[in-house]
C-alpha positions, -999 to +999 in steps of 0.1 A: +394-149-168+373-184-166+367-207-193+332-210-200+334-233-229+354-258-206+327-256-181+301-263-207+321-293-223+322-307-187+285-304-181+278-320-218+303-350-206+280-350-175+249-351-193+261-379-211+269-398-182+235-391-170+219-407-199+243-437-197+232-443-158+195-445-172+189-414-148+161-393-160+163-370-132+199-366-133+196-359-173+171-333-167+192-316-140+213-297-167+182-282-181+162-249-173+128-253-161+115-237-193+137-257-218+126-264-250+136-297-270+134-305-307+139-343-310+147-352-343+119-364-364+099-360-332+078-338-309+088-305-292+091-309-255+087-278-236+096-278-199+114-303-176+086-324-170+077-333-206+116-339-208+117-361-176+089-381-189+103-385-225+135-396-209+119-419-184+100-436-213+130-440-233+154-453-208+129-480-199+126-494-233+144-527-240+177-524-261+181-486-252+217-479-256+219-442-247+230-411-266+264-395-267+264-356-277+299-344-288+304-309-289+324-294-318+322-256-314+310-234-282+308-199-286+304-178-253+286-145-256+311-114-245+291-106-214+296-144-204+260-150-196+251-172-227+265-196-250+260-216-281+269-253-286+269-269-320+280-308-324+274-343-335+250-368-316+251-405-318+221-428-303+225-465-303+197-494-296+196-531-300+165-541-319+157-575-325+193-586-317+206-562-338+225-528-334+206-499-344+224-464-346+211-430-357+229-400-357+231-364-366+238-328-357+226-305-326+226-271-314+221-260-278+217-229-259+230-224-227+224-197-201+243-188-169+221-185-137+224-185-102+230-219-100+254-224-127+250-231-167+220-247-177+203-257-212+177-234-222+173-250-257+184-282-279+175-289-314+185-324-328+184-335-365+191-366-386 
């Protein structure tokens, strides 16, 4: 039997790498078309287009240092078609020459589709 949680952990590492490379298109490639993201202290982003726009804006900001999301628990449904992920996130920036760090918890829902696992929902809190 395939270890879907290992697959999701690998995809999360790739998603972190996409953010580190400042590639908005790569960052959203892990998302379903109907993705819903609740930004910590911010808006709800619905769909890939809204998420691409948000990533492009943030990635173009001077001092943006990226985000790292670290899964702590992944639970795959018995039928192997859905999974939940819970973990810790850290965001880094340089603001006026000083390091700025924000961090918190996140949850994500994954769905196994014809093209593989994709994120359908994420929620980030500080």
